[in-house]
Wavefront OBJ file of the C-alpha trace (Angstrom):
o trace
v 159.172 53.567 81.509
v 155.904 52.115 80.226
v 155.679 48.382 79.537
v 152.677 46.537 78.177
v 151.237 44.061 80.697
v 151.777 41.168 78.284
v 155.506 42.002 78.138
v 155.969 42.822 81.822
v 158.189 39.870 82.662
v 160.445 40.433 79.638
v 160.640 44.146 80.389
v 161.726 43.548 83.942
v 164.357 41.020 82.895
v 165.787 43.406 80.289
v 165.983 46.192 82.870
v 167.833 44.005 85.383
v 170.233 42.654 82.754
v 171.045 46.137 81.451
v 171.690 47.368 84.984
v 173.910 44.415 85.823
v 175.963 44.723 82.652
v 176.391 48.475 83.220
v 177.774 47.972 86.712
v 174.668 48.968 88.686
v 173.502 46.953 91.691
v 169.851 46.731 92.666
v 169.398 48.507 96.003
v 165.679 48.036 96.560
v 162.364 47.675 94.767
v 159.028 49.275 95.611
v 156.709 47.062 93.607
v 153.117 47.884 92.816
v 151.937 44.499 93.944
v 148.868 44.271 91.730
v 151.193 44.207 88.681
v 154.059 41.817 87.991
v 156.868 44.293 87.510
v 155.458 47.803 87.880
v 157.208 49.823 90.561
v 160.214 51.926 91.453
v 163.633 50.323 91.014
v 166.621 51.861 92.825
v 170.161 51.006 91.697
v 173.541 52.094 93.037
v 177.174 51.957 92.053
v 180.443 53.477 93.250
v 182.512 55.780 91.095
v 186.273 55.809 90.794
v 186.385 58.343 93.644
v 184.500 55.904 95.878
v 181.332 58.020 96.020
v 177.934 56.379 95.567
v 175.514 57.248 92.771
v 171.821 56.372 92.827
v 169.647 55.658 89.778
v 165.860 55.400 90.046
v 163.745 53.911 87.264
v 159.967 53.930 87.518
v 158.136 51.237 85.537
v 154.392 51.427 84.871
v 152.032 49.093 83.044
v 149.285 51.691 82.808
v 148.752 55.375 83.498
v 146.360 54.930 86.385
v 145.075 56.631 89.509
v 143.868 54.287 92.285
v 143.513 51.490 89.744
v 141.633 53.636 87.185
v 143.269 54.391 83.830
v 143.438 58.089 83.000
v 145.124 57.495 79.623
v 143.842 54.989 77.080
v 146.405 52.153 77.001
v 145.227 50.914 73.599
v 145.596 54.330 71.992
v 148.998 54.811 73.655
v 150.328 51.504 72.283
v 149.307 52.412 68.719
v 150.887 55.882 68.721
v 154.462 55.336 69.801
v 157.378 56.992 67.982
v 160.379 54.693 67.475
v 164.017 55.722 67.945
v 167.117 54.065 66.402
v 168.363 52.993 69.846
v 165.338 50.710 70.213
v 163.267 52.928 72.441
v 159.747 54.177 71.818
v 158.227 57.438 72.937
v 154.556 58.526 72.970
v 153.467 61.200 70.531
v 153.753 64.789 71.887
v 150.001 65.055 72.533
v 149.916 61.847 74.572
v 152.948 62.934 76.584
v 151.285 66.283 77.296
v 148.130 64.563 78.561
v 150.183 62.287 80.837
v 152.203 65.184 82.271
v 149.036 67.167 82.929
v 146.869 64.474 84.473
v 149.405 62.550 86.545
v 150.388 65.626 88.554
v 146.860 67.006 88.693
v 145.281 63.787 89.984
v 148.012 62.970 92.481
v 149.358 66.386 93.492
v 146.270 68.553 93.058
v 147.946 70.899 90.592
v 149.934 70.895 87.368
v 153.552 71.233 88.443
v 155.274 74.313 87.109
v 158.231 72.359 85.710
v 155.871 70.585 83.263
v 153.722 73.528 82.159
v 155.868 74.823 79.297
v 156.257 71.320 77.889
v 152.503 70.659 78.133
v 151.703 73.829 76.172
v 154.334 73.065 73.523
v 153.455 69.368 73.065
v 149.672 69.808 73.098
v 149.973 72.544 70.424
v 152.072 70.244 68.212
v 149.726 67.281 68.571
v 146.223 68.333 69.716
v 144.656 65.179 68.268
v 146.919 62.918 70.315
v 146.089 64.895 73.462
v 142.318 64.617 72.988
v 142.193 61.009 71.760
v 144.437 59.641 74.529
v 142.037 60.774 77.271
v 138.687 60.680 75.433
v 137.823 57.180 76.679
v 138.632 57.845 80.365
v 137.155 61.373 80.527
v 135.007 61.892 77.454
v 135.803 63.820 74.288
v 134.120 67.040 75.453
v 136.142 67.222 78.689
v 139.317 66.302 76.784
v 138.817 69.270 74.450
v 138.102 71.607 77.370
v 141.346 70.513 79.084
v 143.257 71.036 75.826
v 141.881 74.556 75.484
v 142.653 75.421 79.126
v 146.195 74.051 78.803
v 146.904 76.095 75.674
v 145.601 79.218 77.440
v 147.667 78.301 80.539
v 144.707 78.426 82.912
v 146.558 76.352 85.504
v 144.593 77.506 88.546
v 141.296 76.612 86.860
v 142.675 73.223 85.878
v 143.716 72.670 89.507
v 140.210 73.506 90.716
v 138.785 70.825 88.424
v 140.746 68.024 90.118
v 137.924 66.500 92.158
v 135.359 66.696 89.370
v 137.827 64.967 87.026
v 138.460 62.228 89.608
v 134.736 61.559 89.944
v 134.323 61.544 86.176
v 137.115 58.984 85.872
v 135.393 56.728 88.405
v 131.953 57.010 86.816
v 133.134 56.412 83.241
v 135.447 53.559 84.253
v 132.592 51.714 85.982
v 130.174 52.478 83.145
v 132.567 51.304 80.389
v 133.626 48.023 82.016
v 132.065 47.534 85.479
v 133.314 44.048 86.371
v 136.873 44.647 85.171
v 137.073 48.012 86.942
v 135.729 46.681 90.237
v 138.390 43.971 90.080
v 141.161 46.491 89.313
v 140.089 48.784 92.138
v 139.943 45.859 94.584
v 143.440 44.772 93.505
v 144.713 48.313 93.981
v 143.454 48.628 97.563
v 144.595 45.081 98.363
v 148.085 45.917 97.118
v 148.171 49.137 99.132
v 147.264 47.171 102.260
v 150.005 44.625 101.561
v 152.538 47.375 100.950
v 151.752 48.960 104.300
v 151.938 45.662 106.147
v 154.961 44.115 104.453
v 156.974 46.797 102.647
v 160.528 47.355 103.876
v 161.327 50.662 102.300
v 162.149 52.820 105.349
v 165.248 52.874 107.511
v 166.111 53.483 111.178
v 169.702 54.566 111.889
v 171.238 55.262 115.313
v 174.571 57.015 115.885
v 176.420 56.568 119.182
v 179.783 57.646 120.547
v 181.373 59.897 123.198
v 180.728 63.640 123.123
v 182.900 65.065 120.349
v 182.737 61.985 118.130
v 180.723 63.936 115.520
v 177.246 62.412 115.827
v 175.245 65.594 115.178
v 177.457 66.781 112.326
v 177.412 63.341 110.704
v 173.617 63.102 110.992
v 173.144 66.504 109.343
v 175.562 65.686 106.517
v 173.925 62.319 105.927
v 170.367 63.652 105.749
v 171.407 66.383 103.316
v 173.430 64.085 101.050
v 172.093 63.456 97.541
v 172.319 59.676 97.960
v 169.991 59.661 100.972
v 167.645 62.224 99.427
v 167.204 60.033 96.345
v 166.634 56.875 98.378
v 164.261 58.410 100.924
v 161.719 61.133 100.074
v 161.147 61.712 103.812
v 163.876 62.258 106.404
v 163.687 62.820 110.180
v 166.281 63.587 112.847
v 165.819 62.915 116.581
v 168.076 63.934 119.451
v 168.090 61.515 122.410
v 164.355 60.611 122.430
v 161.109 60.831 120.472
v 159.486 63.388 122.819
v 156.138 61.562 122.524
v 155.640 61.648 126.303
v 156.010 64.526 128.793
v 159.267 64.842 130.696
v 159.533 62.739 133.827
v 159.685 65.807 136.076
v 156.281 66.915 134.713
v 154.737 63.556 135.648
v 156.412 63.637 139.078
v 155.112 67.149 139.795
v 151.521 65.888 139.425
v 152.160 63.699 142.482
v 153.920 66.462 144.405
v 157.378 65.006 143.803
v 160.212 67.408 143.108
v 163.633 66.343 141.925
v 166.505 67.955 143.767
v 168.419 67.989 140.514
v 166.942 69.449 137.334
v 166.060 66.803 134.796
v 168.144 68.586 132.163
v 171.136 67.965 134.418
v 170.291 64.272 134.572
v 171.375 64.060 130.952
v 174.835 65.548 131.634
v 177.712 63.193 131.071
v 180.726 65.197 132.239
v 182.899 64.495 135.256
v 180.816 66.723 137.556
v 177.711 64.506 137.256
v 176.657 62.739 140.477
v 175.502 59.078 140.250
v 171.867 58.463 141.148
v 170.729 55.912 143.681
v 169.689 52.475 142.435
v 165.948 53.249 142.464
v 166.212 56.559 140.633
v 168.743 55.173 138.177
v 166.143 52.538 137.206
v 163.128 54.873 137.009
v 164.546 56.928 134.130
v 165.275 53.953 131.816
v 161.862 52.468 132.609
v 159.973 55.670 131.825
v 161.888 56.690 128.724
v 162.259 53.053 127.673
v 158.459 52.961 127.409
v 158.667 55.946 125.053
v 161.260 54.159 122.932
v 158.940 51.144 122.910
v 156.081 53.329 121.630
v 158.513 54.510 118.983
v 158.147 51.067 117.401
v 154.673 51.994 116.155
v 155.699 55.430 114.881
v 158.688 53.953 113.063
v 156.611 51.153 111.567
v 154.140 53.648 110.112
v 156.706 56.175 108.925
v 159.262 53.681 107.608
v 156.902 51.467 105.696
v 154.189 53.865 104.597
v 156.258 56.936 103.835
v 159.695 55.507 102.941
v 161.258 57.596 105.690
v 164.778 57.416 107.064
v 164.956 58.247 110.768
v 168.346 59.160 112.204
v 168.773 59.141 115.976
v 171.582 60.976 117.730
v 172.350 58.926 120.913
v 169.068 56.970 121.621
v 168.522 54.625 124.600
v 172.127 53.439 124.574
v 173.072 56.669 126.373
v 172.043 55.055 129.655
v 174.989 52.689 129.288
v 177.300 55.730 129.122
v 175.916 58.342 131.502
v 177.638 58.507 134.866
v 174.341 59.124 136.684
v 173.112 55.630 135.777
v 176.224 53.686 136.706
v 174.354 52.006 139.586
v 171.594 50.763 137.297
v 172.148 47.019 136.676
v 173.570 46.399 133.206
v 171.323 43.368 132.724
v 168.309 45.611 133.342
v 169.408 48.105 130.679
v 170.152 45.242 128.274
v 166.657 43.843 128.815
v 164.993 47.171 127.985
v 167.265 47.676 124.976
v 165.874 44.445 123.478
v 162.195 45.408 123.653
v 162.472 48.956 122.310
v 162.484 49.841 118.598
v 165.546 48.207 117.049
v 167.703 50.152 114.567
v 168.379 48.818 111.092
v 171.935 50.057 111.643
v 173.639 51.009 114.915
v 176.817 52.934 114.110
v 179.580 53.740 116.581
v 181.571 56.781 115.428
v 185.077 55.971 116.598
v 188.187 58.147 116.760
v 191.304 58.622 118.820
v 190.516 59.855 122.371
v 192.820 62.862 121.934
v 190.984 63.891 118.736
v 187.586 63.553 120.405
v 188.775 65.560 123.423
v 190.102 68.325 121.194
v 186.635 68.695 119.644
v 184.753 68.761 122.951
v 186.165 68.959 126.464
v 183.098 67.767 128.393
v 184.750 64.430 129.173
v 188.275 63.624 130.237
v 190.419 61.480 127.964
v 190.039 58.586 130.428
v 186.236 58.885 130.275
v 186.315 59.066 126.474
v 188.298 55.816 126.445
v 185.760 54.200 128.795
v 182.776 55.398 126.738
v 184.401 54.196 123.527
v 184.919 50.747 125.010
v 181.256 50.584 126.077
v 180.091 51.698 122.596
v 182.306 49.088 120.991
v 180.787 46.347 123.163
v 177.246 47.539 122.355
v 177.712 47.416 118.569
v 179.635 44.139 118.840
v 176.632 42.443 120.440
v 174.046 44.141 118.219
v 173.071 42.203 115.045
v 173.160 45.425 113.015
v 176.145 47.036 114.722
v 178.926 48.833 112.812
v 182.079 50.763 113.695
v 183.016 53.754 111.526
v 186.237 55.689 112.048
v 185.704 59.452 111.812
v 189.152 60.600 110.734
v 187.791 61.907 107.405
v 184.322 63.482 107.033
v 184.024 62.446 103.400
v 184.961 58.838 104.128
v 182.548 58.742 107.078
v 179.643 59.908 104.935
v 180.435 57.424 102.149
v 180.888 54.532 104.593
v 177.563 55.188 106.333
v 175.821 55.520 102.967
v 177.276 52.129 102.099
v 175.936 50.685 105.368
v 172.459 52.031 104.608
v 172.543 50.581 101.075
v 173.787 47.174 102.273
v 171.172 46.987 105.027
v 168.426 47.988 102.590
v 169.449 45.117 100.331
v 169.462 42.777 103.318
v 165.976 43.894 104.410
v 164.614 43.393 100.907
v 166.502 40.186 100.200
v 163.393 38.072 99.579
v 161.831 40.688 97.305
v 165.050 41.169 95.321
v 165.197 37.416 94.744
v 161.521 37.469 93.741
v 162.193 39.915 90.906
v 165.043 37.726 89.685
v 168.077 39.671 90.921
v 171.292 37.806 91.624
v 174.618 39.038 92.848
v 177.042 40.281 90.192
v 178.763 37.449 88.367
v 175.994 34.904 89.016
v 173.681 35.931 86.185
v 174.019 34.169 82.855
v 175.113 36.383 79.966
l 1 2 3 4 5 6 7 8 9 10 11 12 13 14 15 16 17 18 19 20 21 22 23 24 25 26 27 28 29 30 31 32 33 34 35 36 37 38 39 40 41 42 43 44 45 46 47 48 49 50 51 52 53 54 55 56 57 58 59 60 61 62 63 64 65 66 67 68 69 70 71 72 73 74 75 76 77 78 79 80 81 82 83 84 85 86 87 88 89 90 91 92 93 94 95 96 97 98 99 100 101 102 103 104 105 106 107 108 109 110 111 112 113 114 115 116 117 118 119 120 121 122 123 124 125 126 127 128 129 130 131 132 133 134 135 136 137 138 139 140 141 142 143 144 145 146 147 148 149 150 151 152 153 154 155 156 157 158 159 160 161 162 163 164 165 166 167 168 169 170 171 172 173 174 175 176 177 178 179 180 181 182 183 184 185 186 187 188 189 190 191 192 193 194 195 196 197 198 199 200 201 202 203 204 205 206 207 208 209 210 211 212 213 214 215 216 217 218 219 220 221 222 223 224 225 226 227 228 229 230 231 232 233 234 235 236 237 238 239 240 241 242 243 244 245 246 247 248 249 250 251 252 253 254 255 256 257 258 259 260 261 262 263 264 265 266 267 268 269 270 271 272 273 274 275 276 277 278 279 280 281 282 283 284 285 286 287 288 289 290 291 292 293 294 295 296 297 298 299 300 301 302 303 304 305 306 307 308 309 310 311 312 313 314 315 316 317 318 319 320 321 322 323 324 325 326 327 328 329 330 331 332 333 334 335 336 337 338 339 340 341 342 343 344 345 346 347 348 349 350 351 352 353 354 355 356 357 358 359 360 361 362 363 364 365 366 367 368 369 370 371 372 373 374 375 376 377 378 379 380 381 382 383 384 385 386 387 388 389 390 391 392 393 394 395 396 397 398 399 400 401 402 403 404 405 406 407 408 409 410 411 412 413 414 415 416 417 418 419 420 421 422 423 424 425 426 427 428
């Protein structure tokens, strides 16, 4: 949706009111900070079947690339087609120019899904196509692009990307140097702020005894439409980040050989032999350092790339594994506080007999013990949750709800900044 800068505040308020009255809740906002209201707005609501639906609305105040307009705002505002419902739509030629340039400048090619529409709309309104981009690119280049689009020379258009970007920069500075320098500075300042302060990513950890369904749940969650719409990037980790070499590799450099294979040190069944105190502390220290380094990876990926990271097990396994029973609990608790902290720590709970039927690596008594430990961990964690896994569909919906709620909590200050209030508190 395009909104004139002078009407930005009204446009945002109308959007939020319409969403509220239609039963949609604001999940999160990715604001373009150099504008008042421009950005991506994500809303959610639950259907009668309990399933979540996600709605994304993108608001722009200008068609721009790195702070440089590639469509003439003034021309766009004067050539809007009105509809009875109160909406306005750009003329076909303007829409064709937007579809062509926005994907070309940002993606490096004209996306195939837009090509047929570009050809159709530019043929219906060639004047609108040329005039809308004549100021940013020049009339001669605008006509060349029109001709290439009609002839469907998409590869040649793609090859012109960098020359078009340079032409945009040169003409923008030449037409209005002071204004453009200011806009470009605001753009890069906003990008820096977004990277330092944005809270758009998510870190989720699943714990539970073997057979509780952690791997299956993680796969289902990452492939669900709700999560795909909320997060363009998704990553799954099993146990650790694998940033550092295995401990046995480091030990071999000093001529140390473990009597037991390191892969066996991760076993949790009844046949596992407890380590001595020293060895039981070395593993959490070494791999705890890797989890600590994970803070920096998560910060970059969560905030810069809007990524959800789902961990199956994580550091909390050391509280469960029989080999580390001699490691002081206070020591493990200390390390668990300095490593990367999940936005949601979910214990997948079920009856011991059900868990045992799925996987017989642990006895029922051990499953009970592990479940009690997991319950204590999430009870003492500020973002801890317990989800019963009796129904796969309910599990998926409940975890999606946890993600949505935690996203709202993370963005609480920003949601208040854009004027959002909980349902029932907004004046009609």
